[in-house]
C-alpha positions, 0 to 999 in steps of 0.5 A: 499500500505504501508504494500506492501512496507514492503513486498518489503523490506523483499523480497529484504533484507532478503537474504542480512541479511542472507549473513551478518550473515553467513559471521560473521562465514566465517572463523569458522568451520561448523555451522549448524545454518548458513545453517538453518538461511540463508535458513530460511531467503530465505524462508521468502523472498519467502513468501514476493515475493509470496504475492507481486506476488498476489498483482500485479496479477490484475495490481497493481504496488509497487514502492518505493524510499528509498532515493536519490542516485546520484544527480550531475548536471543534473544526478538524480538517486534515490535508488528506486525499482519497483515490477511490473508483470515482476519483480514479476515473476522474484522474484518468480522464483529466490526465489523459486529456491534459497530456494530450493538450500539453503536447498539442500546445507545444505546436499551437503556441509555437510563435506566442511570446508568452509561451512559458507563461502559458504552460505555467498556468496550464499545468497549474490548471490541471493541478487544481483539478486534481486537488479538486477530485482527489481531496477527501473532504469538502474544504479540499474540494473547495480549494481545488474548485477556486484554483480552477477558477483562478487558472481559468481566469488567467487562461481565458484572459491569456491575451489580456491586451485584447479587451474582449479577452480580459472582459471574458475572463472577468465574466467567467471569474465573477459569475463563478464567484456568485455561484461559489457563494452558494456553494460556500453556504452549502459547505457551512451547512454540511459542517453545521449539521454534520460536525465534519467536512470529511466525506466518509464522516458526513455520508455515514450520518446522512440517514438520520438527518432532517430532510429540510436540512438535506434539501437546503444543503444539496440545493446550495451545493448545486448552486456552485455546480450550476456556475462551474458547469455553466447551467442556466442562468449562469451559463453565458460565460462558457461561450465567451470563454472561447476568447482564450487559446484553443488548447485552453478551451479543450481543457476547460470543456473536456476535463477541467472546470465545467466537469467539476459541477457534475463531479460534485453532484456525483461525489455527494450522491449519498446526499442527493439520493435522499432528496428526490425533489432537489434531484428532480430539479437537477434533472429538469434543469439539465434537460432544459439546458440540453435543448436550450444550448443545442438550439443556439448551436444551430445557427451560430457561425463561430467555429469554437462557440458552436462546439462550446454550446455542444458542451453545454448541451452535453452537460445537461445530459450528465445532470439529467442522469445524475438527477435521476439517480444514475450517477454512474451513467453521468460519470460514464458520459462525462468520461466518453464526452471528454475524449471526443470534445477535446478532439473537436476543440483541438481539431478547431485549433488546427482549422484556426491556425490554417485560417489565420485565426478566422472563426466564421465557418461560412468563410471556410469550405472545402478544407478537406483537400488541405487538411485531410487528417484534421477532417477525419478526426473532427468527423469521428469526433462529430459522429461520437458527439451525435451518438452514432454506433459504435462511437463512444457517445452512443453508449453513454448518451443512449444509456441516459435516454434509457434511464429517463424512459425506464423511470417513466420520465417521458417528457425528459426522454422526449426532450433529450431525444429531440436534442439528439437530433439537433446535436447531430444536425449542428455537428455535421453543419459544422463539418460540411461548412468547414471541410466540404462544398465550395472553397469559400476561403479563396474569396477571402485570400486564405492559404490553409495548411495542415497542422504540424505532424506531431500535433496530429500525433498528439490528437490521435489517442483521443481519436482512438478513445472517441471510437472505442471508449464505449466498449469498456462500459461493462468494465466501467460498471464493475469499477464504479460499482464499489463507489456508486449505486448501480441500478438495473433499469426495467425495460424489456429487450424489445423496448430497448432495441426500439429506443436504440432504433428511434434514437439512431434514427433521429441522429442519422436523420439530423446528419442526413439533413445537414449533409443534404442541405449544406451540399446544396447551398444551405438554407436561404437568406430569408431564413436569417431574416426570421424571428426564430433565427434572430432569437437563436443567433442572439442567444435568446437575448439573455446576454443583452437582458443581463447587460441592460437590467443587471450590469448597466443598473449596477454600474449606474448605482455604483456611480451614484454611490461613488459620487453622492455617498463615497465622495460627498459623505465618506470622503468628506467626513474623513477629510473633515476629521483630518482637516480639523486635526491639522488646523488645530495642530497649526493653531497650537503651534504658537505654544511651542514658539521657543520664547521664554516669556510666552512659555511662562505665560502659558505655564501660568494659564495652565496652572490657573486652570488646574487650580480652578479644576481643583477647587471645583472638584475638591471633596471639601467645600 
């Protein structure tokens, strides 16, 4: 067991060592060794994570306490970490995607003047996520939670000289701080009612806890998850986060940051399983976000934003599974989604490089001739995202639909089923407009080219996993059965195959419609003049509503408070006190003139005051 503890520490701290190493040269010109060094350390972390995953496969758990952390009164929190079946799965996903992204980034950031700073923050991002998933208590989880928030702010706003990037970084940071206040209240409620923040101690006491307390606790914890996983109404930051470098987008959307909210619900499943009202709300919100995000992806022209909306939609699927009590299905979809979503973003990075950072898919077309391997990988990823057999997305997404149908949640099932068709359509709308049809890029003077070979090589593990990961479903069930409830869903063999056929039918129909329409010139211009198109293109006007009714009024109130309260009352009061003291000091300077006659005169005045005071307050009359 001791050597397993060593593997735990290596898996956890290797990314931190890489980050510290790269940060030493953050202000220096590009040093290839920082990219290679951090990537190597990420690979070491991945190897350790795989060893730990194999160790816990048969039910073992590695639990270590490094030291005492907080010991004040009745509050005791050790600095401890646990590798069980859930955290080991997350570690594998995080390190797999992160290693690929690091290697890919060596080529992607090749000409960036802040090459070293990028790798310092990127490795810190991974370390924060590892702390989040490996901690054995809610306080440690919160430290990692805030760590990924900080790193996402630095990486989304990596090109801080661009106003749009700084604005997007601040939006993500502030919106997550709003949600994290709710999460903090949830953590306080956990400690207040359970007397501990350790997972094992808290979960051992849940059966005897008051239902109202559990409802409040889980609701506040979920507010934190809503912010981190960009669920409505705290969703607008996710699409705007595309301002960061594309490898950052791949990391945020596939392995770190947004998956943290789903992980929190899965990790706290003993709490959520006892409050069906909150859990059902989680499922309903997830279904709404799934179709809500997919509808916006239908009309968007921005390559990265379309993929970002698909992430938002797939997170909705995960929350439906978690809300319906199928925690292992949510984790399974989280894992498969990470592989093909990271592949999509890295493919988008290749296209951006080829198109001089152009993102409008209507300015592309016919790129398959110049970028054959990128086209193949993005098509594989899109097939997985659409849930087509035998790709990874089919197994996990169909399982979520099966769970909804078996639980008699037919409205949720119908929403997810329809969303599957939308997903297939917008995925292949992107593929058709970027890689096939008319070579529109020539009109705009672009000269596309394929990415570096080692960038394609780095992407290949994700392409393989996007194809085969679903076939490990039974091994995955065996693994997580030690940590999560595994329920059998009561659907007959016939109903199961009917569900599969109609789900595959709508997905293939969506693909066929996209291929047909965009190989024949797409939709007419009249479509872009309709109310529905404008509603979807403008994100249901929600960003505008936030700006008009929250941001601007808040800014106006702040201006009023600054001018009328801060300057005229607070500053005026402080200035009055300071001025009064200063003037009294100036007036009393005459006492210290150094003139002997004046000094004697003041001494006489003082003596006279003392005598009068003594007479007035003497006890003898």
